[in-house]
N, C-alpha and C positions, 0 to 999 in steps of 0.2 A: 545027363550029358548035355542036353540042350540048354539047361539053366547055367551050367558051367561055361558054355560057349558064349552065352549072352553076357555073363559077367566079364568074361575075357574081352569081349568087344569093347565094353565101356572102359575097363581098366587099361587094356592095351592101347586103345585110342588115346587115352590121356598120357600114358607113358611115351607114346610115339612123338608127341610134341612138347612134352614137359621139359623145362630147362635142366640141363645137366645130363639126363639120360638120353635126350635126343641129339646130343652132340655127335659130330662125326668121329670124335676120338673114342667113343664107346662102341665096341663091336656089336654088330647086329644080334649075334647069339646071346650076348650078355643082356641086351634089352629084352629079348624074347624070354629068356629064363627068369628075369626079374618080374616081367608081366605075368608069367605063368605062376610063379611063386606067390605074388601078391593076390592073384585070383584065387588060388587054393586057400590062402590064409583068410581071405575075406568072405569066401563063399559060405562058410558055416554061419556067419552072422547075417548074410544077405539072402539066405536060402528062402525064407518065408516071403520075401519081397520079389523074388525072381521066379521061383518054381511054379506058382499058379498060372503064370503067363507064358510058360514055355510050350507054345503050340507048335506041333510038327508040320502043320499045313503050310506049304510054300507061300501061299498068298498072304499068310499072316506072319510067317517067320522072316521072310526077306525084308519087309518094311521095318520089322522090329530090330533086325540086325543093323540096318542102315541108321535107324534112330539111335541105337545104343552107341554106335561108332561116332556119330555126330556129337552126342552129349559128352562122351569121353574126350574127344578132340577139343571141344569147347572149354572144358575144365582145364586141360593142359595148356590151351592157348592163352587163357587169362593169366596164368603164371608166366608163360613165355613172353607175353607183351611187356610185362614188368621188367624182365631181364633185357629185352630189346630196348626199352627206354633207358636202362642203365648204360648199355652200349652206345646209344645215341648221345647221351650226355658225356660219356667218356671221350668220344670222338670230338664233340664240341669243345670240351675243355682242352684237349690236345691242340686243336686248331687255334683256340683263343690265346694260348700261351706260346704259339709258334713251334710246337713239337708234333706236327701232324704228318711226319714222314710215314708212309705206309710200310707195313711189314706183314709177316705171316700171322694169321689169326690163330689163337690158342684153342678156343672152343669151336669155332666155325672154320670152314675152309676159305671164306672170303678174306681178302687182305684187310688189315686193320692197323690203326696207329698203335705202336707199342704201349703208349700210356693208356689208351683206351682198353687195350687187351688186359693190362694189369688191373685196371679198375674193375672191369666187368668180371674177370676171373676171381678177383678177391671178393667181390660181392657175392658171386655164385658159391664159392667155397664157404663163405660166412653163412649163407642161407642153409647150406647142408649141415654145417657145424651146429647151428641152432635148431636143427631138426624141422625146418620148414617144409621138407618133403612129407613129413607126417601130416601137416596141414592140408597138403594136396590129397593125401589118402583119406583124411577126414572129410574133405569136400566131396570125394567120390562116394563115400558112404552116405553123406547127407543128401547127395543128389537123388538117391532113390526115394527119398521122402518128397522132394520138390518136383522131380521129374520121374515118376514111376515108369516101369517098363511098358505098361499098357497105355501110357499117355502119348499123344501125338506131339512131336517136337514143335515147340513154339518158337518160330523164327523171330518174332517181334521181341520177346523176352531175351533171346540170345543176342540179338543186335544191341539191345539196351545194355546188357552186361558188357559186351565188347567195347562199346563207346564210353561207358562209365569207367571201365578199367583203363582205357587209353587216356581219358581226361585226367583221372586221378594220378596215374603213373607219371605222365609227363609234367603234371603240376608239381609233384614231389621232386622230379629231376630238375625242373627249372629253379626251384627253391635251393636245391643243393648246388647248382651251377651258378647261381647269382653272384657269389663273390668273384668268380673268374670272369663273368661278363662285365662286372664293374671294373675289375682290374684291367681287362683288355681295352675297354673304352677309355679309361683314364690314361693308361700308358700310351696308347696309339694317338690319343688327342695331344698329349704332351710332346710326343715325337713329331707329330705334324706341325705343331707350333715352332719347335726348334728347327725343323727342316725349312720352314718359311723364313726364319730369322737368319739362318746360315745355309743358303742354297749351295754354296761351294763345297760343303762337306757332305759326303754320303752318310747322312745320319742313320738311315734305315739299317745299313749293313753294320754300322758301328754299334747300334743299340740292340741288335737282335740277340746277342749273347746275354745282355743284361735283362732283357724282357724274358727270355727263357729261364734264366736263373731265378728271377723273381717269381715266375709261375711255379717252378719246381719247389721253391721254398714255401709258397702258399699251399701247395699240395701236401708237402711234408707236415705242415702244421695242422692241416684240416682233414687229412685222409681218415683218421680214426673216427672223428665225428661224422664224416660223410658216410662211411660204411655203417656206422651205428644207425643213422637215420634211414639208410636204405633198408636195413633189416627191420626197423620199426614200421616202415611203411608198406612192407610186402603184403601182410594179411589184410589190412584195411583197404588197400588198393585193388587186390585181386580176388580174394576169397572171403572178404568180410561181409558181403551182401547175402 
């Protein structure tokens, strides 16, 4: 029983912050049942790595529970940071093409630009379609080899993992958003020159629909490649170490 609870702490901690399952749109009972089902399914394979360290003494059990929760949250957080980077780049793209009006978020409760919500939700659905949640479960299983139950949580290694994931995730997103950055710089520079040449005409208000149309055409032509690169970069950026 203690071994099952320790496994639930690590798996439940991961699912608590894992992208998709941690959404406010997913009922709490569903998240709980999924965590329990995953724990029961993995416990048979992880029994030999957990049961020898299931000590009932409170002085040993409580630190072990805290350590298991932190390890599970760390695994889920690494995947979550990648999705947050996708949301950040979606918001940046919406702002760069002049389509940054705020609306209701789809995955989260916070307001979000409609274009950013579409990009982040499409990327998240694509990750689940390609079974990348299996990679998260595989990372949980592998974590018992790297961070066994009886080991003390290494804060330095955890911080290195978080910083590496942030660096790699945002580097991938900057590469994906670079066409829109170049487009925004080019278009706004051109509009600025035209405005200087003809100050009597409100060039900004006239050009806004054309800037928005050009940005939407750019998204239409590149959204497939963008989502494919997001899917390709998930495992190397988050769980590849």
